[in-house]
N, C-alpha and C positions, 0 to 999 in steps of 0.2 A: 307305397301310400297312394302315389298319384294313378297307378293301376288296379288297387285294391285286390293285390294278392300277396300271400304271406312273404316273407324274408326267406324262409326254408325253400319256396319256389325258385325266388330269384337268386338265390345261391348254387342251386342245381343246375341254372341257367349258365351262371357263368362258370362252374366247373366243368359244363357238357355231359351233365347227366341226362339232363333233359332238354327241350327247348320251348318257349312258348307258344302257345295256343297261334296258329296265324292270325284270329282275329283281334289278337293285341299288337300286331305289329303296328298297324297306324299309330295307335297311342304311343306307342314307343318311341318312334321316328319323331313324331311332333312333342316329345319331351324333350328330346336332344337335337331337335332345330335342323332334323334332318329328315332326306325322303327315305321311302322304304328299301329303295335299289341302294344307298348308302349305307343303311342300317347291314343290310344283307350281303354288303362290299361286293356289289354287282357290280363288274366293269364296264366302264361307259370308255364307248370309243365313237372318234369320227372315222363313220362308215367310208364317207367319200374317200378321208386320206387313208384310211387303212386298204381300199381297195387297190387304190393308185400304188402304193407300197407293194403289196402282192402283186402288182402287174409289172412291175419295174423289176423285182427279184424273178418274175416267171422268165420275162423278156429275155434276160441276161443267163439263164439255165437254157432256156430254148436256142437261142445265137449258139449255146455252146456242144449242141446236141444232148442235153440232159434231160430229156421228155419226163422220165419216168420222177426224176428227183421234184418236178414242179408239183406233182400229185399232192404232197402231203402242204404245200404252202396254200393249195386251195381247198384242201378238206381243213384245216384249221379255220380260215376264214369262213367255210360253210359250218362250223362251229361256232362262231362267235358272232356270225349273223346270217341265220338258219333261214330267214325270210327273205333273202335279198336276193333277187331274180336275176342280177347279172353275175354274184359270185355262183349259181347254180348253174349258169350258162357256160362259166368258165371252168367250173369243173368236169361238168360233162365232157365239153370241149377239149379239154386238157384228157381225159378217159379216151375218147375218140381219136385224139392222135397220137396217142401213145400206144393201145391196142384195143381196137374194136370188139375181136373176138373174146379176149381177158376179162375186158371188164363189161360187157356186153350187158349184165343185170344192173350195173350202176348207171350206165348212158340210158337204159330205158327207161327206169325208176326216174331218175332226176330229168328226162326230157318229159316224159308224161306229166310230173308234176308242174314244170314250166309248160307244157302245151294248155293245160288246164288252168292256167294262172289267169286270172279275169282281171279286167280293170287295172293293170299295171302297165305303164308307158313303155316299161323294158320290153313286152310280150307284143309289140307291134308286128305288124305283118313280115318285115323281113325276119326279125327273130323267131317268130312261128314256124317260118318257111327253112330256118338253119336247123331249127329243133326236129321238125319233120324229115328234112333229108338226113340227118344224122342217125334218127331212129331207124329210118327204111334202109340206110347204107349198113346199120349193123346190124339188122335182120337179116339184108342180103348176105353179106359176109359172111353171116354163120349159118347160112344154108336155109333160111326160113324165107322162102319168096312169097309165100301167100301172105305172111305178117308185113313183110316189105312191101307189097301191093296196098294192103289195108291200109298202112300209115301214108302212101302215098295218093290216097284216093284223098286225105286229109288236106292236101295242098292245094292252092289254088292254082287256076290255069293261068298263070302269069310268065309272060314271056316264053311259053311251052315248056315250062319246067315240070308239070305234072306228067306231059307225055314225054319227056326226055326220061326222066326217071322208071315209068313205064317200058318205053323202050329198052333201057338198059338191062331190066328184069327180065323183059321177054327174051331179049336176043342174048342173054348172058354176057354183056358186054363189061370191061372193067368198068367201075366207077371210077371217075377221073375228078381229084380235087380242083375245086371251083365250079363243078357240074351247079352246084345249087347257088 
């Protein structure tokens, strides 16, 4: 009665035959005194606490040399928090540290998305530099020096990092951890 729908319609909702029209969700949630998220049983998580838990689990696996086992932790976090830049950066870094060539597509997709993130405190110059460095190194190690150079050009000339990356590409030098 409250919604102005038939008892047959409600019966079909309750038996999973149909679902209510999306425009009815606010009225249904008000009727029960809950939010639409609660009505839809959307999981509410404390993002900071969950991120810290994922970090602790990852660190333990990393210390034991189980890098490949870290990926599912951050994939799960990414599913739960798809707009969290820190989660994206961690997932990208885990792919990068595990196998740059095997996970090239994932690194480049996440990195490009992070690079293009606007107005996010997470994406300050340090993180943008890290993203650029990881994408450039991924392209370089997969043999695509032109794409590596294209990404290096996006780097700021801070402490000659751009120049160092160019030099390593031009001279076919080994990329060393910590160059960025």
